[in-house]
C-alpha positions as CSV (number, residue, x, y, z in Angstrom):
1,X,107.0,-2.4,196.2
2,X,108.6,-2.6,192.6
3,X,113.0,-2.0,193.5
4,X,113.5,-2.7,189.4
5,X,110.9,-1.2,187.3
6,X,110.5,-3.1,184.4
7,X,111.7,-2.2,180.6
8,X,109.4,0.6,179.4
9,X,110.4,0.8,175.1
10,X,110.6,4.2,173.9
11,X,111.1,4.4,170.0
12,X,113.2,7.3,168.7
13,X,114.4,8.8,165.8
14,X,111.8,7.3,163.3
15,X,112.6,7.7,159.4
16,X,110.5,6.6,156.7
17,X,112.7,3.6,154.4
18,X,111.9,1.3,151.6
19,X,113.8,-2.1,151.6
20,X,113.2,-5.9,150.0
21,X,111.2,-7.3,153.8
22,X,113.4,-10.6,154.5
23,X,110.2,-11.8,156.4
24,X,107.8,-11.8,153.9
25,X,109.5,-11.3,150.7
26,X,108.4,-8.2,149.7
27,X,110.0,-6.4,147.4
28,X,109.7,-2.1,147.3
29,X,107.8,-2.1,150.8
30,X,108.0,1.0,152.9
31,X,109.1,0.5,156.0
32,X,109.5,2.8,159.7
33,X,113.1,2.8,160.9
34,X,113.5,3.4,164.5
35,X,116.1,3.1,167.4
36,X,114.5,1.1,170.6
37,X,116.2,2.8,173.8
38,X,115.3,0.7,176.8
39,X,116.5,1.5,180.6
40,X,116.5,-0.8,183.6
41,X,115.5,1.5,186.6
42,X,115.5,1.6,190.5
43,X,112.5,2.2,192.1
44,X,111.1,3.5,188.7
45,X,113.6,6.4,188.9
46,X,117.0,6.5,189.4
47,X,118.6,4.8,185.6
48,X,121.0,1.5,186.7
49,X,121.3,0.1,182.5
50,X,120.4,1.4,179.4
51,X,120.7,0.4,175.9
52,X,120.0,0.9,172.4
53,X,118.7,-1.0,169.7
54,X,117.8,-0.9,166.2
55,X,114.8,-1.9,164.0
56,X,112.6,-1.7,160.6
57,X,109.3,-2.5,161.3
58,X,107.7,-3.8,157.4
59,X,104.2,-2.1,156.6
60,X,103.3,-5.1,154.2
61,X,103.8,-8.1,157.6
62,X,104.7,-5.7,160.4
63,X,107.7,-7.8,161.3
64,X,110.1,-6.2,163.5
65,X,113.5,-6.1,162.0
66,X,117.2,-6.1,163.3
67,X,118.9,-3.1,161.7
68,X,122.8,-2.9,162.2
69,X,122.8,0.7,162.1
70,X,120.9,3.4,163.8
71,X,118.1,4.8,161.6
72,X,119.3,8.0,160.7
73,X,122.0,5.6,159.2
74,X,119.2,4.2,157.1
75,X,117.1,7.6,156.1
76,X,117.7,8.2,152.0
77,X,119.4,5.2,151.3
78,X,118.7,3.6,148.0
79,X,116.7,0.0,148.7
80,X,119.5,-2.4,148.3
81,X,121.6,0.0,150.9
82,X,119.1,-0.6,153.0
83,X,118.7,-4.3,152.5
84,X,122.5,-4.9,153.3
85,X,121.5,-3.8,157.0
86,X,118.2,-5.1,157.8
87,X,117.9,-8.7,158.9
88,X,115.3,-11.1,160.4
89,X,115.4,-11.7,164.3
90,X,116.4,-14.6,165.5
91,X,115.1,-15.0,168.8
92,X,117.4,-16.0,171.9
93,X,115.4,-18.4,172.9
94,X,115.0,-19.9,169.8
95,X,119.4,-20.1,169.1
96,X,119.3,-21.4,172.5
97,X,117.6,-24.0,172.2
98,X,118.6,-24.9,168.3
99,X,122.2,-25.7,169.8
100,X,121.1,-27.5,173.3
101,X,119.3,-29.8,170.3
102,X,122.2,-30.3,168.7
103,X,124.5,-31.0,172.3
104,X,121.4,-33.4,173.4
105,X,120.8,-35.5,170.2
106,X,122.6,-38.6,171.4
107,X,120.9,-39.2,174.7
108,X,118.2,-41.8,174.2
109,X,114.5,-39.8,174.6
110,X,115.4,-36.6,175.8
111,X,117.4,-35.8,172.6
112,X,114.1,-36.1,170.4
113,X,111.9,-34.5,172.7
114,X,114.7,-31.5,173.3
115,X,115.0,-31.8,169.4
116,X,111.3,-31.8,168.4
117,X,110.7,-28.4,170.7
118,X,114.2,-27.1,168.5
119,X,112.4,-27.6,165.4
120,X,108.7,-26.4,166.8
121,X,110.6,-23.3,168.1
122,X,112.1,-22.5,164.5
123,X,110.0,-23.9,162.0
124,X,108.7,-20.2,161.0
125,X,112.1,-18.8,161.4
126,X,114.7,-18.2,158.2
127,X,118.0,-19.5,158.9
128,X,120.6,-21.3,160.6
129,X,118.4,-21.9,163.8
130,X,115.8,-23.8,161.7
131,X,118.3,-26.0,159.8
132,X,120.5,-26.2,163.1
133,X,117.1,-28.1,164.5
134,X,116.2,-30.3,162.1
135,X,119.5,-31.3,162.1
136,X,119.8,-32.3,165.2
137,X,115.8,-34.0,165.3
138,X,117.8,-36.3,162.5
139,X,120.9,-36.5,164.6
140,X,118.5,-37.7,167.4
141,X,116.4,-39.9,165.9
142,X,119.3,-42.1,164.2
143,X,121.0,-42.3,167.8
144,X,117.9,-43.6,169.6
145,X,117.1,-45.7,166.5
146,X,120.9,-47.2,167.0
147,X,120.5,-47.8,170.9
148,X,117.6,-49.6,169.5
149,X,118.5,-51.6,167.6
150,X,121.7,-52.0,169.7
151,X,119.5,-53.1,172.6
152,X,117.6,-55.5,170.2
153,X,121.3,-57.5,169.1
154,X,122.6,-57.9,172.5
155,X,118.6,-59.5,173.8
156,X,119.0,-61.5,170.2
157,X,123.3,-62.2,171.7
158,X,122.7,-62.8,175.0
159,X,119.2,-64.5,175.3
160,X,117.9,-62.8,178.2
161,X,115.7,-59.3,178.1
162,X,117.7,-56.2,179.1
163,X,115.8,-53.9,181.8
164,X,117.1,-50.3,180.5
């Protein structure tokens, strides 16, 4: 028997909007703005915690874009007004992985592996996580090349192999 139920997605206040999609680049596309209500329940009955987020679904690419205001507030607005409130959603794990890759970029081998994972996770996103992932990969590669160069220099200077 489950103590905590899975989160049901309940879409509320669906209103049509016209906007420019930041994900696929389509201009003056019709979309559907909605509020998403999620409630964590104890034993499927007792509500413990609930929250609402606001989204716009693009009819061209079916992307769910994050809105910073309620769906009701977007109703009847011009496309330029809606564009100011809608942005592409960047998943939390991808954002966290981008930051971790930048923080571990100095570490030999591990930094490159984490940076590669972050780049794979963020390659299709637009925005700062992709650029942070690329920068972390460059940093990790430079750090590893420098590390190998120092080991090679020390090996030749001392004359004995260095075991890592």
